[in-house]
Phi, psi and omega in degrees: 000122182283168186296320182294323179294317178300321182293322179294321180293316177300320178300313184299323182285318190273341187234079184249342182249109184246132171252124179258116179266115180096116182242054173274206181303307181292318182299317182295319177301316177299314182303318177303313181294315183298315179296318179299334180266010173085016182271154171270132189235131170247133179254127171246116180194121183265016177295152176296140178059031184294319186297311181300316183292318179297311185296318176302315184289319180297319179301327178280329184277314191304319181296344181271000177264113190307321187281357180289123185246339183264154174300149182302325179297328178289320182293320181295346174291346177267003182255133173218168184235145176222139176259354181250122187298318179305312181290328183293331185249358187296336181247010189283137168269331184219133172239119179252110188266133182226033181286181180303141175282070176237124190300315182294320174304314187287319177306310181293321179299316184286332174297317178290318180300312179301327179294326189248342184283154174299152180300334183271350185301135174279135177254116186226129180248136177277003186309136180259358184220344182254111179301151180295334181294335176276314183296326185268009190295339179259001179282156177288320182234078186295340180294348180289335191264132179229155164279131171234077188276113177275168172247130191290137350277135183298331179291347179241320186273124189291332188295137161225129175271116176263116188238103175277162171248180189298335183262005180295145182273129180306322180291330175295315179303311183296319179299318179294318178299315174299319177301309184294322179297323183297327184265012176090004181276169176240087181283143175241124178273121178275138185276343181214153170279118173231151180305130181077359180058225184250302186299321179288333175291320177294315182295319180296319182294318180291318182296325177304311177297319179297320181293319179296317182294328174285315179303321182276003182060033174285320178215165172272169178303313181297315182300313183295317178301321179293320178303314181295313185287332181268005181218275182302318180298316175295316180298309186287341177290339180250344177187136187287185187301318187290316179290327176300310179286339172294315177287335181278354184270008181077200181305334182270002176068225188289329174304316180297320177298317178299317182292322191254330191237344182302318182299322179296320179294317179295324175297320179293320174303312181296317180296328181272003181062033169278160168278109185293151171257111183278143176279076179293165178303316181298313178292320173306313179299319177300310186297311185293325178296316180292320180299312179302326181277352185239242183293348177291344177292338177269153177283159183298324178300317179294316180298315181295324183290318179298316179298310185299318183296319181289317178299318181297313178297318180295313182298318179298320181294315178297324177293331178287321186268343179277000000 
């Protein structure tokens, strides 16, 4: 048995009780996923009619999760609601927080959670903008708290960005990664806290250009969405920017892209009044070393065949369901 498999088994045994703080769009999606994976879920949210709203949403979401094998009515028996925070977290193995992105709210919330939650409980925040070092500033043991940032909707999109801070405990980080893998997510551990993390920074950069292009009457909203879904969307669903430019660089791969196309990209950045990222010798070396250790191990012919096969399959599927 390898180390990752052993860790998943341990997580499955030790992490069966989840408290979800906040049942908005993200919270409800998390609740559906946790229930679908057989976990017991306590919801803490004092909004009016929250039970009715959550149950109605869960009944709509659960049939869309492929791995659900039990009737929705059976899964809902594992769902409960609490209006008292102490009771909501007192038996939790994992706490996934989805409250408003307000600094004072989160600081006060985690101080209270730490007071009542078991010592072994994982503290995870879905926040997309407030670093854990700020959220945890009033805690006795701030190293317990991590960012576990999903991409919406969490019950369908595999990514979770796990973001520790300098005072985070290594064992807590590993437990968080194991927990997310256990429920079928694909967590990525970020090595540094940066504003917006990674996925939202990429999304924000693309959205900035989208807004400008519509503002300048270059395209309409519908046309821009179609351009993305019929080009970058299909390409990036099968391989990210680096592997795509590696294949686009000809026989020399990413080196060919740098030699022949990077100047055009840098010129566009300058014309757009962006701060360009120049391909310095140090950056080139870092990129090429990482590529060689990853997808660069495959030949371009193999990579292109994999890409083509995936794009064709994806396009056929989309054509069937649209």
